[in-house]
C-alpha positions in Angstrom: -11.2 19.0 1.9 -13.3 20.3 -0.7 -17.0 19.6 -0.7 -17.4 15.9 -1.1 -19.5 15.1 -4.0 -20.4 11.7 -5.5 -18.4 12.5 -8.6 -15.6 14.7 -7.4 -14.6 13.7 -3.9 -12.1 15.9 -2.2 -8.7 15.0 -1.3 -7.9 13.4 1.9 -7.8 14.5 4.7 -8.9 14.0 4.0 -5.9 13.6 2.4 -5.1 16.0 -0.1 -3.5 18.8 1.4 -3.9 18.8 4.9 -4.2 15.3 5.6 -1.3 13.9 3.9 1.0 16.6 3.6 0.8 17.4 7.1 1.8 14.1 8.2 5.3 14.5 6.8 7.9 16.8 8.3 10.1 19.8 7.9 10.1 21.2 4.4 9.1 17.8 3.1 6.3 17.9 5.5 5.0 21.1 4.0 5.1 19.7 0.5 3.6 16.5 1.7 1.1 18.4 3.5 0.0 20.1 0.4 -0.6 16.8 -1.1 -1.9 15.5 2.0 -4.2 18.3 2.6 -6.1 16.4 0.4 -6.8 15.7 3.8 -9.5 17.2 3.5 -11.5 14.9 1.6 -9.9 14.2 -1.6 -7.2 11.9 -0.6 -4.0 11.5 -2.4 -2.0 8.6 -3.5 1.7 8.5 -4.5 4.2 6.3 -6.2 4.2 2.7 -5.3 6.9 1.6 -3.0 7.8 -1.7 -1.5 8.9 -2.0 2.1 11.6 -4.4 3.4 10.4 -7.6 4.9 10.5 -8.6 8.5 14.0 -8.5 9.9 13.6 -11.9 11.4 11.3 -13.8 9.0 11.6 -11.9 5.8 10.9 -14.9 3.5 8.0 -16.4 5.5 4.3 -15.8 4.9 1.8 -15.3 2.1 2.5 -12.2 0.0 0.0 -9.4 0.6 0.1 -6.0 -1.1 -1.1 -3.2 1.1 -2.1 0.2 -0.4 -1.4 3.1 1.9 -3.5 6.2 1.9 -0.5 8.5 1.6 3.3 8.6 1.4 5.3 6.5 3.8 5.8 8.2 7.1 4.9 7.7 10.7 1.2 7.8 9.9 1.8 4.1 9.2 4.5 3.5 11.9 2.5 0.7 13.4 2.6 -1.3 10.1 6.3 -0.7 9.7 7.0 -1.8 13.3 4.8 -4.9 12.9 6.9 -5.8 9.8 10.2 -5.0 11.4 9.4 -6.9 14.6 8.3 -10.0 12.8 4.6 -9.8 13.8 3.4 -10.2 10.2 5.7 -13.1 9.7 4.4 -14.8 12.8 0.9 -14.3 11.4 1.8 -15.9 8.1 1.7 -12.6 6.2 4.5 -11.1 4.0 3.4 -7.5 3.3 4.5 -5.2 0.5 3.5 -1.6 1.2 2.4 0.5 -1.7 2.8 4.2 -1.0 -0.1 6.6 -1.7 0.3 10.1 -3.0 -0.5 12.4 -5.9 0.4 9.8 -8.6 -0.9 6.6 -7.1 -4.3 5.1 -7.7 -7.0 5.6 -5.1 -7.0 2.7 -2.5 -10.4 1.6 -3.8 -9.0 1.4 -7.3 -6.0 -0.5 -6.1 -8.3 -3.1 -4.5 -10.6 -3.4 -7.5 -7.7 -3.8 -9.9 -6.0 -6.4 -7.8 -2.9 -4.2 -7.3 -3.5 -4.5 -3.6 -5.4 -6.9 -1.3 -5.7 -4.6 1.7 -5.8 -0.8 1.8 -6.0 2.2 4.1 -8.2 5.1 3.0 -8.0 8.6 4.4 -10.5 10.3 2.1 -14.0 9.9 3.6 -15.7 11.5 0.6 -13.9 9.4 -1.9 -14.5 6.2 0.0 -18.2 6.7 0.4 -18.6 8.1 -3.1 -17.2 4.7 -4.3 -19.4 2.7 -1.9 -22.5 4.6 -3.0 -22.0 3.1 -6.5 -20.3 -0.2 -5.8 -20.2 -2.3 -2.7 -17.5 -4.8 -3.7 -15.3 -3.7 -0.8 -15.9 -3.8 2.9 -14.7 -1.7 5.8 -13.1 -3.8 8.6 -11.7 -1.1 10.9 -10.3 2.3 11.3 -6.9 3.2 12.7 -7.8 6.7 13.9 -10.8 7.1 16.2 -11.2 10.8 15.4 -10.3 12.7 12.2 -7.1 14.7 12.7 -8.4 17.4 10.3 -9.3 20.7 11.9 -8.6 24.4 12.1 -5.4 26.0 13.4 -5.7 29.5 14.9 -3.6 31.9 16.9 -4.2 33.7 20.2 -5.0 36.9 18.4 -8.2 35.4 17.1 -8.9 31.9 18.4 -11.4 29.7 16.5 -12.4 27.1 19.0 -16.2 26.7 18.7 -18.8 26.9 16.0 -19.7 30.4 17.2 -16.2 31.5 16.5 -16.6 30.7 12.8 -19.0 33.5 12.3 -17.2 36.5 10.6 -13.9 34.6 10.5 -11.5 34.4 7.6 -10.6 30.8 6.8 -7.4 29.9 4.9 -7.3 26.8 2.7 -6.2 25.6 -0.7 -8.8 26.4 -3.5 -9.2 22.6 -3.9 -10.5 22.4 -0.4 -13.0 25.2 -0.7 -15.9 22.8 -0.7 -14.8 21.3 2.6 -14.8 24.7 4.2 -18.2 25.3 2.7 -19.4 22.1 4.2 -18.1 23.1 7.6 -19.9 26.4 7.3 -23.2 24.7 6.1 -23.1 22.2 9.0 -22.9 25.0 11.5 -25.2 27.4 9.7 -22.6 30.2 9.9 -24.2 33.4 8.5 -20.9 35.1 7.4 -17.3 34.1 6.7 -14.6 34.8 4.2 -12.7 32.1 2.3 -9.0 33.0 1.8 -7.3 30.9 -0.9 -3.9 29.7 0.3 -1.8 26.6 0.9 -1.1 24.5 4.0 1.9 26.5 5.3 1.5 28.2 8.6 3.2 31.3 7.2 -0.1 32.7 5.8 -1.8 32.4 9.2 1.1 34.0 11.0 1.2 36.8 8.5 -2.4 37.6 9.4 -3.9 36.7 6.1 -6.7 34.8 7.9 -8.0 33.8 11.3 -7.7 30.0 11.0 -5.9 27.6 8.7 -7.2 24.3 7.5 -4.7 21.9 9.1 -3.8 18.4 10.2 -3.2 17.6 13.8 0.3 16.1 13.2 1.5 18.7 10.7 1.0 22.4 11.1 0.6 22.3 14.9 3.9 20.4 15.1 5.5 23.1 13.0 4.5 25.8 15.5 5.7 23.6 18.4 9.1 23.5 16.7 9.1 27.3 16.6 8.7 27.3 20.4 5.0 28.1 20.5 2.7 26.5 23.1 -0.7 24.9 22.3 -3.5 26.4 24.4 -1.5 29.6 24.9 0.0 30.8 21.6 -2.1 28.7 19.2 -5.1 26.4 19.2 -5.9 23.4 17.1 -9.6 22.6 16.9 -10.5 19.1 15.4 -13.4 19.0 13.1 -15.5 16.9 15.4 -15.5 19.8 17.9 -17.0 21.8 15.1 -19.7 19.2 14.3 -17.9 18.0 11.2 -17.4 14.2 11.3 -14.9 12.4 9.0 -13.0 9.2 9.2 -9.3 8.5 8.7 -7.1 5.6 7.9 -10.1 3.3 7.3 -9.0 -0.3 6.7 -10.7 -1.8 3.6 -10.6 -5.0 1.7 -12.4 -6.5 -1.3 -15.3 -8.7 -0.3 -14.1 -11.5 -2.5 -10.6 -11.5 -1.1 -12.0 -11.5 2.5 -14.2 -14.4 1.7 -11.3 -16.4 0.2 -8.6 -15.4 2.7 -10.3 -14.5 5.9 -7.7 -16.0 8.1 -5.0 -14.1 6.4 -6.9 -10.8 6.9 -7.5 -11.6 10.5 -3.8 -12.3 10.9 -2.9 -9.0 9.3 -5.2 -7.0 11.6 -3.8 -8.8 14.7 -0.2 -8.2 13.7 -0.9 -4.6 12.8 -2.5 -4.0 16.2 0.6 -5.5 17.9 2.8 -3.2 15.8 0.8 -0.1 16.8 0.9 -1.1 20.4 4.7 -1.2 20.3 4.9 2.0 18.3 2.7 3.8 20.7 4.8 2.6 23.6 8.0 3.8 22.0 7.4 6.6 19.4 11.1 7.4 19.1 12.1 3.9 18.0 9.0 3.7 15.7 10.0 7.0 14.1 13.5 5.8 13.6 12.4 2.5 12.0 10.0 4.4 9.7 12.5 7.0 8.6 15.6 4.8 8.3 14.2 1.6 6.9 10.8 2.1 5.3 10.8 5.7 4.1 14.4 6.2 3.2 13.6 8.1 0.0 11.4 10.7 1.6 14.1 12.8 3.3 12.2 12.8 6.6 13.6 14.2 9.8 13.4 11.6 12.6 12.7 14.2 15.3 9.9 15.8 13.4 8.4 12.4 12.6 8.5 11.4 16.2 6.7 14.6 17.1 4.1 13.9 14.4 3.6 10.4 15.7 3.2 11.6 19.3 0.6 14.1 18.0 -1.3 11.3 16.2 -1.4 8.8 19.1 -4.2 10.5 21.0 -6.4 10.1 18.0 -6.0 6.4 18.0 -7.8 5.5 21.2 -11.3 6.0 22.6 -13.8 4.4 24.9 -14.6 2.1 22.0 -11.0 0.9 21.7 -10.8 0.3 25.4 -13.7 -2.2 25.0 -13.1 -3.6 21.6 -9.4 -3.0 20.9 -7.5 -0.9 18.4 -9.2 -0.1 15.1 -12.7 -0.4 16.6 -15.5 1.2 14.6 -19.2 1.7 15.6 -21.4 1.5 12.5 -24.0 3.7 14.3 -21.5 6.5 14.4 -21.2 6.3 10.6 -24.9 6.6 10.1 -25.6 9.3 12.7 -22.4 11.4 12.4 -20.4 10.8 9.3 -23.4 10.4 6.9 -25.0 13.7 7.9 -21.7 15.5 7.4 -21.2 13.9 3.9 -24.8 14.8 3.1 -24.1 18.5 3.8 -21.3 18.2 1.2 -23.8 16.9 -1.4 -23.1 13.2 -1.2 -26.3 11.1 -1.7 -27.1 7.4 -2.1 -25.1 6.3 0.9 -25.5 2.5 1.6 -26.7 1.0 4.8 -23.6 0.7 7.1 -24.4 -2.9 7.8 -23.8 -3.6 4.1 -20.4 -2.2 3.9 -18.9 -2.6 7.4 -17.8 -6.0 8.9 -16.6 -5.8 12.5 -16.4 -9.6 12.9 -13.0 -9.7 11.3 -11.6 -7.4 14.0 -13.3 -9.4 16.7 -11.6 -12.5 15.5 -8.2 -10.7 15.4 -8.5 -9.9 19.2 -6.7 -6.6 18.8 -4.7 -4.9 21.5 -7.0 -2.9 23.8 -6.1 0.7 24.5 
């Protein structure tokens, strides 16, 4: 989550370390987490991978390449369930999922090059750094209503409010230093200590710092598996509770593709919403489908992935989704919350939200309301 800058956006979570890596599980999760912690603003991409087609209508529909923001895991369970259940086939879409990760092109690049037609972006800084220079892509929704990035702390020194940041020692990868600096600048913290480290909870538990840059469905899940209880033994504080506003799993498409294939994009959103509705209703089955059919080369643990998915679900709904359906996005929140946060990280030249956000596609898709 390093300081977002127009030229060197941080990794996801925005994706790099926290973000992505934390969405995986077990030992693989920690490794993924490191990559994912790109969470924090940089955003990672990984080797391209194609997913199996729908079990019922595998050969039907128009082929569509979908670039994921990170490696295949339950972060995209709704997409996999939609494919496995035949929802995409019913909508006339035959998706191929291209995994993100350290070695894959950024989602924006995948769209611009034609490698993908639809993409998911987890790196807020990277996305808006791109949009500040080129507006050939458009945002049509966001899967997560709140960023899952935040700080993990223990009962010995809880970090739960902006006031708790003062005098604290914050652990994060060196690549995410700028993201921590942005958090500090936003809250005008007079004193803090940056502790270079990784995404593993071991450093926090060893007392090397007071809080660890984390991802909601990664490090906290690790502590849960150790038998610790949230709110008692540890605390996870999302960035938005610390006045730092980011976006996650933003759905983007090139403007030209949307103009030429609007019905197809509408069908994709509608089917994806149905997939997520089913996945949220039965996380265990969604995790099993993800691990055993779509991410077979990741070495993921079904139980850990189910826990990660359950931790993600609360971030997918809001008052806005109750009114407008899954993936809803308020452009006003982008201008009044996200832009000020990016500005504190040094990003300038941000476009008017109305020029790069199109919510009419989601409206036409009539997404599931949650």
